[in-house]
N, C-alpha and C positions, 0 to 999 in steps of 0.2 A: 660387533654389531651394535651393542648398547652404547658404546662410546660414540659411534657415528650418529646414532639417533640423538644423543645429547648435544653433539656439536651442531647437528642440523637444527635442533630446537633453539639453540642459542643464537644461531645465525638468523633464523626466522624472527626471533624476538628483536634482534638488533636492527634488521631491515624494517620491521614495523615501527620501531621507535624513531627511525630516521624520517618517517613521513611527517611533514610539517604542514601547517595550514596553507602556506603558499603553494605547496604541491597540489593540494585539493582545489584551491581557487584557480590555479592555472589549468588544471584538468577540466574544471567546469567551463571555463572560457573555450577551451579546445572542443569540448563536446557540443556546446551550443553552436559553435561555428559549423561543425560537421552536420548537425541537424539542419541548420539553415541551408547549407549547400545541398543536402539530400532533398529537402522540401522543394527548393528551387528547381532542381534537376528532374523532379518527378511530379510536378504540380498537376499535370494532366491526368495522372492516375490515382490521385489522392482526393478524398472527400474534402470539399471546401470548408466545412465546419471544422474538420480536423486541422486543416492548414491555418484557419483563423485562430484556433485555440493555441496551437503550438507556437505560432508567431507571437501571439500575445504573451505567452509564458516566457518566451525568450527575451522580449523587450520590456517585460514587467508591466504591461498596460492592459492585460487581459481582464475583462469584466463582463460576465454574462448579461447582467442587467442593462448595461449601456448599449448593447447591440440587439435591437429588436429582430433583425433578420437572423442573426445567429441563434437567438433564443428560440425563435419559431422553428428553425431547422433542427435545433437540438431536441426540442419537444417531439418533433416528428420521428427522429431517430430513436428516442427512448420508447415512445409508444409502439413503434414498429417492432422493436426488440421484445417488448413485453407481449405483444399480440402474436408474434411469431412463435414464442415459446421461451420460457425463462432459462432453459438449459444452455442456451447460447451465451448467457452471461459468464459462464465459466471460462470461455475462450480468452486467452491472454493476448495472442498476436492478432487482435481484432481492433480496427479503428474505432468503432462505436464504444466498445468497452473501455478502451484506453482513454477516449474522449471523456467518458463519464468519470472514470477513475481520477484523471488529472484535474477534473473540475473541483476536487476537494482542495486544491492549492489556492483557489480563488476565494478567500474568506468573505469577501463582500457578497458573493452570490448566496451565502448562507442566510442572509437577511430576507430573502424572498424565495418562495417555493416555485418549482417548475409546475405550471398549471397543466396537469395531465388529465385527459378525459376520464370522467367518473367510471365509465364502464371498463376502461383500461385498468384503472386503479382497483376495481373490484376483482378483475381477472387476476391481477398480481397477488392480491390477498388470498384468493382461492388457490392459486398455484402453490403458494407457500404452505397453506394448510395441508395440501396433499403431500408435499415433500416432508412435512413434519410427522406424518402418521406413523412411519416405521423408521424414524431416523436414529442413527447411532454413530458415535465417534470411534468406536472400536470394532465394529462388525464388518460387514461386506464393503467392498469398494464402492458399490452403488449407493449404499446408505451414507457412507462417508462423504461422497460427492454431493449428496443432497444437502448435508449440513454445510459444506463448503460454499455451496451455491446460495443457501439462505443467508449465511454470514455476509457474503458479498452484496447481496440484494439489500440487506439491512444497512450496510455502510453506504451504498449508493443512495438509498432512500432517505437516510438521515441528512446527508450532505445536500441533497436537492429537495428535501422535504416532500417527497412523492407521497409517502404515507405519514400519517400523524405519529408523533412521538410515542403516544401511549400504545398505539398498534405495534410499533417496533419494539417497545419495551416488553409487551406481552410475548412477542416472538422470541426475543432474546432470553426471557425468563425460562422458556422451554429449552432453549439451547444449553444454558448453563446448569440447569437441573441435572443434566446427564453428563456434565463435564466438571468434576472437582477441580478447584483452583490449582492443586499440586500435580495435576495430570495433563496440563495443557501441552507441555513440551517433552513428555516422557518418551514418545515414539517419534523419531525424527522424520520418518516417512509419512506421518499423518499430521504435519504441521500446516501445510498449505491451507490458506483461507482464514487462519486464526488471527492474522494481522488485521483483517477486516473486522472481525468480532472484537478484537482488542480496541481498535479505533472507535468502534461504535459505543463501547462501554465508556471510554474516555469522553466521547461527545456528550453522552447522557449525564455524566457525573461532573463535568467541568464547572458547571455553575451551581452545583448543589452537593455539598459535602455530606448532606443527610440522605442522599439518594440510596435506595435499597441495594444498588449494585456496588456502592462505594468500597466496602471492605472486601468484597469478593474480588473486585478489580485490584485493590492494593495487594492482596495475597498473590494474585496472578503475576503482577509486576515484580514483586519480591522474588518469586521463583525464577522469573525470567532474567533479571539482572544478575542473580547469583550464578545462574547457568552460564551467562555470557562472560562473567568475570572469571569463573573457575575454569571452564573448558576452553575459553578463548577460541571458539570455533569461528571460521570465516563466515559460515552461514549455519544457523541452527537447524535448517532443513536440508535433507540430503537429496541428491539426484536419484531418481528411480525411473522405472519404465514410463511413468506418466509425466514427470517433471524433469527437464534438463537443468543444467547449472544456471542458465539465465533466469529461470523462474525462481530458483533458490535465492539468487542475488536480489531479484526484485522483491521477493517476500521479506528478505532481511532488511532492505531499505525501508519498506513499509513499517516494519517493526521498529526500526530506529526512529522514524518520524513519530510514531505513536509513543515511544518511550520519552522523547523530549517533551511531548505534550503532557505525559503522565508526571514527569519531573516537575513541571510547572504546577500541575494540579496538587501534588503532594508536597511541594516546596522542598524537594530533596535533590541535592547536587550529585548524588551517586548516579542518577539517571544520565545526567550530562556526561559524566566521566565514562560510563559504560558505552554510551553512544559514540563518543569521540574515539575510544579505542576500537570499537567495531568498525567505524568508518575508515580508520587507518588500515585495518586488516583487509578491507574491501578495495582499497586503492589500486593495488596492482592488477586485480582482475578487471576492474572497470577501465583502467587505462589501456587495456589491450583490446577493448571493443572496437569494431570496425563497422562503418556504414557503407554497404555496397552502393555502386553508382546507379543501379536500377532498383525499382521498387520491389520489396519483398516482405513477407510476414516477419522474418527475422529482424528486419529493420524496425518494425513496429515495436517489438520487444526492446530493442536497443534504445529507441527514442524514449520509451517509458522508463527504462533503467536510468538513462542519462538525466532525464528531468526529475526523477525521484532523488537521484544523487545530488543534483544541483540544489534542489529544494532542502534536503536534509542538511547539507553543508551550510547553506545560508541560514537556516533555522538554528543550527548548532552555534554558529558564530554570533547570531543575534542574542541567544541565551547567554553565551560566554561574555560578550561585551557588556551585558546588563549587570554583570557581577563585578566589573572592574571599577 
């Protein structure tokens, strides 16, 4: 039995080593084509803003600022989500949440904030304050979900500048006071949402190495890359009753994107190496994704996975080429 396990491990390593950048690039092209076909076949059932953004990301010309109509529709969607109740922000297979999430890929949009109604902004801050009252990373499922939700809202808010940075910093300070840097990834079934918190920390520190979160962030990233290098897990988050494998895959891709940005922040090539190996391990799972011919919530997840994968592979190669 032990011999078989060793042989299997050896085969897995060999298969992973055979994934080359051309494989990733070909898969990116294939996935983007499948998304285009899916959007074209289901245009009547998909939100126009979602279609606009996805098409823009596929052709590389998406920019929130340049489209007044899109910007206004986007504002209405975000305000509606906040007014309806922030709990819906946790839903992954949702067009609005995916729309907001993918907006982080458009770096030009970060130079301008989304002009949200002041009353709506006040409601968002109040909702976060309520969620923070009895929050815990290790207690009940409800308390954990509150923190996952806050992490996601902070990420969305920083990317679209919905709340001021000092407001988000104050919120994140409370989040990390109850989360030691060496405990971020100790429980694999409680990892969901931490990719958003990680990205938010990087966002706040990237132009300021003297930022109060800088060394905390560095410790978190050190623990993360050591885990990824030593355990060589496909995803550091496990499937459970709440999260299926597609969510684990998406969370890992978000973490990989954040690690490439962290590598640039810390000027450390180990981050690029860890991400390249991780992307290779994800290749087979992503290559098996299918897009049904009719609209479905599963397809929203697959679109998000495909676009995150395309983004991280392109970012990985951009970083790699800069070293040559």
